[in-house]
N, C-alpha and C positions, 0 to 999 in steps of 0.2 A: 838288248831284249829284256834282261832282268830288270834294268832301271825302269823300262816302260811298264812292266808288270807291277812294280812297286808303286808307281804313280797311280795306276788304275785302282789298286787296292786302297791306297790312301784316299782317293776321291770317293770310292764307294763307302768307305768307313765314315767319311765326313757327311755324306748324304744320309746314312743310317742314323748318325748322331743327331742330325737336324730333324729327321722324321720323329725321333723320340722325344724331342722337346715339347713337353706338355705342361700347362700350368692353369691354375684356376684364379680368376680375378673378378670380383664384384658379381659373384653368382653365375659366372659363365666359364666354360672350359675352352681353352685355346690349344691348337696344335700347330707347330711351325711347319710351313710348307717348303721354305728355303731360308736364306739368311735374312730376309726382311719382310716376309708375309706369313699370315696365319689364317687358319680356318677356325670358325667358332661354332659352338653348339651348347646345349644344356649340359649340366654336369652329369646327371643320371635321372632316372624316373622318380627318384625320391626328392629331387630338388628342381621342381618345375617352376619356371618364371610365371608371374601373374601380372595382370594389369598391363601397363605400358612397358614394352620391351625396347630398350635403346641399345643398338649395336654400335660400339665406338668406332672411330676411324683408325685410331692407333692405340696400341697397348705396349707397355714397357715391362720387361721381365729380365732380371739379372743384368741390368744395365743395357739391354738390347731393346730397341724400339721396333715394333713390328707394325706393318700395315694390314688391316683386316680386309681380305679380298674374297673370302669364300664362306658361305654358309654350308657346313658339312652335311653329308647324307644323314637323314633322320634328325637333323639339327634340333628341331623343336616339335617333333612328332608327338601328337597327343597332348600338347600343352593347352588344354581346353579353357584355361582361365586367362590366356593372353587376349587382350582387347585391342591393343594398338602396337604397331611396330615402327621403329625409326631406323632406317638403313643408311649406312655411310655411302658417300659418293665414290669411295674407293672400291666398292664391291663389284666383282666381275662375274661371279658364279653363285647361283643358288642351286644346291645339289638336290638329289632325289629325296622325296618325302619330307622336305625341309619343314613345311608348316602343315603337313597333312593332319587332319582331325583337330585343327585349332578352331573349334566350333564357335567361339565367341569373338574371334577376330573379324572385325567389321569391314576391313579394307586394308590396302597396303599400297604405298607409293614406292615403286621400284626405280632406283636411279638409272640414268641413261648409260652408266658405266657397265651395267649387267648385260652380258652378251650370251649367257647360257642359263637356262632354267631347266632343271632335271625333271624326270617324269614324276607324276603324282605330287609335285611340290606343294600344291594348294588343294589337293583332293579333300573333299568333305569339309571345306571351310564354309559351312552352311550359312554363316551370317554375312558373307560377301553379297553386296548388291551391285557393285561395278568392279571392273578390272581393266587396267590399261597396261599394255605391254610396252616395254621400253624400245626406243629406236635401236635398230641393229639386230634384233632377234630374227633369225631365219627359220627356226623350227619351234612349233608349238608341240611340246613333248606329250608322250602317252599320258592319258588320264590327268592332265595337268590341273584341270578345274572340274573334274568329274564330281558329281553329287554336290555341287555348290547350288543348293536348291533355291536360294533366293536371289541368285545372280540375274539381273535384268539388263545389264549393259556391258558390252565387251568392245574394247578399242584395240584393233590390230594395226600396226604400222605397215607402211609400204616396205617391202623387203622380205616379208614372211613368204617362204617358198612352200612349206609343207606343214599340214596339220595332222598330227599323228593319231594313232588309235585311241578312241574314247576320250579325246581331249576335252570335250564339252558334254559328254553323255550325262544324262540325268540332271541337266540344268533346267529344271522344270519351270522356272519363272522367266526364262529367256524367250522374248517374243520376236525379236528381230536381230539380225547381225549383218553387217556389210563387210565383206572380205576384200582385202587389198588386191589389186590387179596382179600382184607378183605371185599369188598362190597358184601353184601348178598341181599339187597333189593333196587330196583329202583322204585319209586312210580309214580303216575299218571302224564303224560305229562312232565316228567322231562327234556326231550330234544326235545319236540315238536316244530315244526317250526324253527328248526336249518337248514335253507335252504341249507347251504353249507357243512353240515356234510357229509363227504365221508367215514370216517373210525372211528370205535369205537371198542376197544378191551374189550369184556366183561369178567369179572373174572370167574375163574373156580368154585368159591364157591357161585356164584349167585343162589338164590333160587326163586326169584319172580320179574317179570316185571309187573308193574301196567298198568292201562288203558292209551292208547294214548302216551306211553312213547316216541316213535319215530315218532309220527304222523306228516305228511307233511315234513319229512326230505327227500326232493325230490332229493338230490344228493347221498343218501346212496345206494351203488351198491350191497354190500354183507355184511352179518353179520353172525357170528358163535354163535349159541345159545349153551352154554356149557352144557355138561352132568352134571346132578345134579339139574338143574332148574325144578321146579315142577308146576309152575303156570305162565300163561301169561294172562294179562288182555285184555279186549275188545279193538279192533282197535289199538293194540299196534304198528302196522306198517302201519296204514291207510295212503293212499296217498303217500307212498314211491315209487314214479313213476319210479325210476331208479333201484329199487331192482330186481336183476335177479336170485338170488339163496339163498335159505334158507333150512336148514334141521332141522326138529323137533327132539330133543334128545329123547332117550328112556325113560328118567326120567320124561318127561312131562306127566302129568296124566289127565289134564282137559283143555278144551277150551270151554268157554261159547258160543262164537261166532267167526266169521271169523276175525282173527287178521290181515289179509292182504288185506282188501278191498281197491280197487282203486290202487292196485300195478300193473300197466299196463305192466311192463317188465317181470313180474313173469309168466313163462309159465307152470310150474307144481310144485306141492308140493312134498317134499321128507321127509321120516320118517326114522330115524336111525334104523339100524338092531337091533332086539330084543325088539322093542316097544310093550308093552302089551295093549296100549290104542288107537292107531291110525293105520289107513290103508290108502293106496292110490290106487285108481282105475282110470285108464285113466287120471292121473294127478290131480284128484279131491280128496279132503281130507275127510275121513269118520272116525267115531269111529271104533274101532277094530272089533266090532261085526256087523258093517255095518247098524246099526239102526239109526244113525245120519249122515246126510250129513252136513259137517261143512263149507267147503270152496271150491269154484271153481275159478280158475284163470280167470281174466276178459278178457285175451287175447285169451282164448281157443275158437275155432270155434265149438260151441256146436250144432248149427242148431236146429233140432228137438230132444230134449233130453228126454229120458225116465228114470225116477228115479228108481233105483233098488227096487224091491219089498220088500226087507228087511227093507227099510228106513221108520221109524215112525216119524222122526222129521227133518225138515230143519231149521238149526240154523240161528240166526240173521246174516244179511249181507252175507249170503252164496253165493248168485248170484249177489250181489250188483254191478251194472255197467256192467254186462255181455251183452254187446251190440250185440254179435253174437248169442245170444239165440233167436230163433224164435218161438219155442213152447215147452211147458213143460207138461209131462204126469206123473201123480202120481197114485199109486194104494192103498197103505196102509198108506200113510202119515196122521197123526192126528194133528200135530202142525207145524205151519210155523212162524218163529221168526220175530222180528222187521226188517224192511228194507231188507228182504230176497231177493226180486226181484226189489228193488228200482232202477230206472234208467236203466232197461232193455228195451231200446228204440225201439228195433225191435221185441219184444215179441208180437206175434199176438194171439196165442191160448194157453189157460190154461185149463187143465183137472185135476180137484182136486181129482178125484176118488170118492169113496163112504164113506170114513172114516174120512175126515177132520173135526176137532172140533174147532180149534182156528186159528186166523190170528193176528199176532203181528202188532204193530203200523207201518204205512207206508209201509206195506209189498209189495204193488204194486204201490207205489207212482211214478208218472210221467212216466207211461208206455203208451205212446201216441197212440200205434197201437192196443191195446186190444179193441175189439168191444163187446164181449159177455162174461158174467161170470155166471156160474151155481154153486151155493153153495148147496152142498148135504144135505140131510135130517139130517145127523149126525152133521152138523155144529151147534156150540153153541155160539161163541163170536168172535167179531173183535174189535180191538182198533180203535181210530179215525184216520181220514185222510188216510184211507187205499188205496183208489183209487183216491185220489186227483190228479188233473192235468192229468187224463186219459181222454183226450179230445174227443176221438172217441168212448168212451164206450156208447153202444146203449141199451143193456139190462142186467139186473141182475135178475137171476131166483133164487127164494128161497121159502122155505115152508111157509105155513100159520102160523104155530107155531112160526117160527123164525121171521117172519115179524112183529109180535106183539111187539117185544122188540125194541121199538123206540130208546132206548139208544144206540143200536148197529147200527141201520139203519136210520141214520139221515143225514142231509146235510153236517155234518162234515166228514163223511166217504166218501162222493162222491162229495165233493165241487169242483166247477169250471169245472164240466164236461159239455158235450153238453146238450143243452136244450131239445134235443130229447130223453134223457135217460128215459127208462121205467123200472118199476119193475114188473116182472111177478111173481105173487103169485100162488104157486101150492097148490090147495085146496085138502082136504082129499078125496073128491069123484073123483079126477082125472082131474077136470076142472081147469082152470086158471083164474086169475083176474089180469088185468093190471092197474097199477097206473102210473101217470105221475111223473116226477121228482119233481115238485112243490108240489105234494100231499104227499110226503114221510113223512112229519112231522105229517100228519093226520092219519097215519096208525092205531094207537090205537083207535082213535075216530071211524074210519071206521069199525073196527072189533067189537067195543063196541056196535055200533048201528045196526050191521048186523043181 
């Protein structure tokens, strides 16, 4: 037993000694990873490489020859004067932030030996015009090419399975990209703010699109969602102002909120034949059983809209920015999601019906023409800043029981409204009590002393 412990201690000591082998050679710093390989990086921020950077295949130190296999984390972060890079064929890993903010680097040839590229490795390499991934890469890491503003061409090999968060976000010059058929997952904001992206071919094996994947891709006109996709995240096409046509595949089983908010050119929603999960009525998207109203095209001339009696829930962002909505009438709705009527600037009249229970955050934010709100006795809870910037709001009617919950009815929910705002408290005996706007935070005190 003792002999075994001694062997373990010796092995650990040897590993520590190897990890501590560091040396500087030809303006670069090397750290031993094992008995025959090293990772390389800049010496420090006072010794930044310039012009053409050549990473050698082998380096020799104290009689030991090492193979260069890794570009370390932050290896050449902020080396703004590097213009070219030559990488060895022995390289297997490019670690996180390796060339981030190398603003004059015009391009890079990555050898096929590289199997892993860490997140943000080429973030803000703003002089890149093209980028080719090596064969064998399965993951496009977080923010890998984010803010590569001049990138126009990307080549992804077959075998890539996942594109991670913000991988290509803010690549403002990217106009088109073809994804390999192997891609199954595209995560949050992967192509967000690619302002000139007009065409992207999604693979047939795609299973999931994360949140905001194509948010603010304002030049995207059409996209085909492949049959087989089962999940689309919130706001996946938010502010795709040129998007004219999209059909939800029959395989899609759930939408938490409106994925097409602020898509001004989209006139109606379409659902593939055979869908068991969604239905369209008058261009508006519902769950198949018509109990959830999910999304309304903002260009639709709604006027005075009556929500179907079957609807129990209005999803988050459902009517976001619907400027042609003038009144809304509900009967059996119990829940209204976040931002559901945010930015409906011409909405004047709201009838919640008698069954409403909850209002999500900012559900009626910035609706400047609403003057009166009646919250039914069924109502239980609202999140903050619900009626903020509703500058013409004059009265809010609510039950005595509800008004006692100061956490729901404070200045955060009705901030920046008219100083004339009054709260009409409906008493159990049928009478009413009116409180001024500035008295709202004293509600509990008022009822405690009553």
